[in-house]
C-alpha positions in Angstrom: 69.3 122.8 112.9 70.8 120.4 110.3 69.0 120.5 107.0 71.3 118.1 105.1 71.0 115.5 107.8 67.2 115.2 107.5 67.4 114.0 103.9 67.6 110.2 103.5 70.5 108.7 101.6 69.2 106.8 98.5 70.9 103.5 97.7 71.3 103.0 93.9 70.8 99.8 92.0 73.8 97.5 92.3 74.7 98.7 95.8 73.9 96.7 99.0 73.7 98.5 102.3 73.4 97.0 105.7 72.7 98.9 109.0 73.4 97.2 112.3 73.0 99.7 115.2 75.4 102.5 114.4 77.5 100.5 111.9 76.9 100.9 108.2 78.3 98.4 105.6 78.1 99.3 101.9 79.0 96.9 99.1 79.1 97.9 95.4 80.8 97.2 92.1 84.0 99.1 93.2 84.4 97.5 96.6 83.2 97.4 100.2 83.3 100.0 103.0 82.3 99.7 106.7 82.1 102.5 109.3 80.8 102.9 112.8 79.1 106.3 113.7 78.3 108.1 116.9 75.7 106.4 119.2 74.0 109.8 119.7 72.1 109.1 116.5 69.8 106.4 115.2 70.3 105.0 111.8 67.3 103.4 110.0 67.1 101.5 106.8 63.9 101.3 104.8 64.1 99.4 101.5 66.6 101.6 99.5 66.9 104.5 101.9 69.1 105.2 105.0 67.9 107.9 107.4 69.8 109.5 110.2 67.5 110.5 113.1 68.0 112.3 116.4 66.5 110.1 119.2 64.7 111.3 122.3 67.0 110.7 125.3 65.6 109.2 128.6 64.0 111.9 130.7 63.0 114.1 127.7 59.8 112.3 126.6 57.6 114.9 128.4 59.3 117.9 126.8 57.8 119.7 123.7 59.8 119.6 120.5 61.0 123.2 121.0 62.1 122.5 124.6 63.8 119.3 123.5 65.8 121.3 120.9 67.4 123.3 123.8 68.8 120.3 125.6 72.5 119.4 125.4 71.8 116.0 124.0 69.9 117.4 121.1 72.5 120.0 120.3 75.3 117.4 120.3 73.3 115.0 118.1 72.3 117.8 115.8 75.9 118.7 115.3 76.6 115.1 114.2 73.5 114.5 112.0 74.6 116.4 108.8 78.2 115.0 109.0 76.9 111.4 109.5 74.5 111.7 106.6 77.2 113.1 104.3 79.7 110.4 105.3 77.1 107.6 104.5 76.4 109.3 101.1 80.1 109.4 100.3 80.4 105.7 101.2 77.5 104.9 98.8 79.0 107.1 96.0 82.5 105.6 96.6 81.5 102.0 96.1 79.3 102.8 93.1 81.3 105.4 91.2 84.6 106.0 93.1 86.5 109.2 93.7 89.5 110.8 91.9 91.9 113.6 92.6 94.1 115.0 89.8 97.5 116.5 90.3 99.8 118.4 87.9 103.6 118.7 88.0 105.1 122.0 86.9 108.8 122.6 86.6 111.8 121.7 84.4 112.6 118.0 84.8 109.6 117.3 87.1 108.2 113.9 86.1 106.0 111.1 87.4 106.0 107.5 86.4 104.5 104.2 87.6 106.8 101.6 89.1 104.6 98.6 89.5 101.7 100.0 91.6 103.9 102.7 93.3 104.6 106.2 92.1 108.1 107.2 91.1 108.6 111.0 91.3 111.5 113.2 90.0 111.0 116.6 91.7 114.3 118.4 91.3 115.9 116.8 94.4 119.2 114.9 94.2 117.2 111.6 94.4 114.0 110.2 93.1 111.1 109.8 95.5 109.1 106.5 95.6 105.6 106.9 97.0 104.3 103.5 98.0 100.7 102.9 96.9 98.4 102.3 100.0 95.6 99.7 100.0 92.3 100.6 98.2 94.2 103.3 96.1 95.3 103.1 92.4 97.4 105.6 90.5 97.1 106.6 86.9 99.8 108.6 85.0 98.3 109.7 81.7 101.5 111.5 80.9 104.7 112.3 82.9 103.3 115.6 84.3 99.9 114.4 85.5 98.8 112.0 88.3 95.3 110.7 89.0 94.7 109.2 92.4 91.6 106.9 92.4 89.9 105.1 95.3 86.6 104.3 97.0 87.1 106.2 100.2 86.9 110.0 99.7 88.9 110.8 102.8 91.7 108.4 101.8 91.9 109.8 98.2 92.2 113.3 99.5 94.8 112.4 102.1 97.0 110.5 99.6 96.7 113.4 97.1 97.7 115.9 99.9 100.7 113.7 100.8 102.0 113.6 97.2 101.5 117.4 96.9 103.5 117.9 100.1 106.6 116.2 98.5 107.0 119.5 96.5 104.3 122.1 97.2 104.1 124.9 94.5 106.3 127.9 95.2 104.9 131.4 94.6 107.7 132.9 92.3 107.8 130.5 89.3 104.9 128.2 90.3 107.1 125.1 90.3 105.9 122.1 92.2 102.9 119.7 92.5 99.4 121.3 92.6 95.8 120.1 92.2 94.4 120.4 88.7 92.7 123.8 88.4 94.3 125.1 91.7 95.1 128.8 91.6 98.6 129.5 92.9 99.0 133.0 94.2 102.1 134.5 92.6 104.6 137.0 94.0 106.8 139.4 92.1 110.5 138.8 92.5 113.4 141.2 93.2 113.3 142.6 89.7 109.9 144.2 90.3 111.3 146.3 93.2 
């Protein structure tokens, strides 16, 4: 039974939310997001709260609550309830505060710089790598070994950060590469240790 899914999502001041069937639109100071969710659930908006509920399907009206919980329709909807509630909460947080992922570059000559809106990376290859900035994402480079990926959609921010990290993942011997800030890299001993 989903416990997170039962809690309503509060809409803070300065954020407008609109629920039409299974589509939720959220508008705030940082931008606007729209998403359509599963039709197994019912989304209700009351003043400044959005609630995700599991509806009774046709033919289950005469069942007790415990019997209804054993049906396939309830189990499928219950699996989606917590996810849906969390995705709506992330949309609200994204348009009000935004999300950020921080990356660090470790290695001699490894550098990052902004080229317009895009990211210019020197990662020890024979050529520089230009990462084109997607829509709704902004890059910050506080110094040449740190990158901050900002955006309003949590999934997109994580995806872009993962794509940048994949350009040169950290290796286990010297720890060179791109890694998330605070990420622990498991190190291996080299030949000298044997």
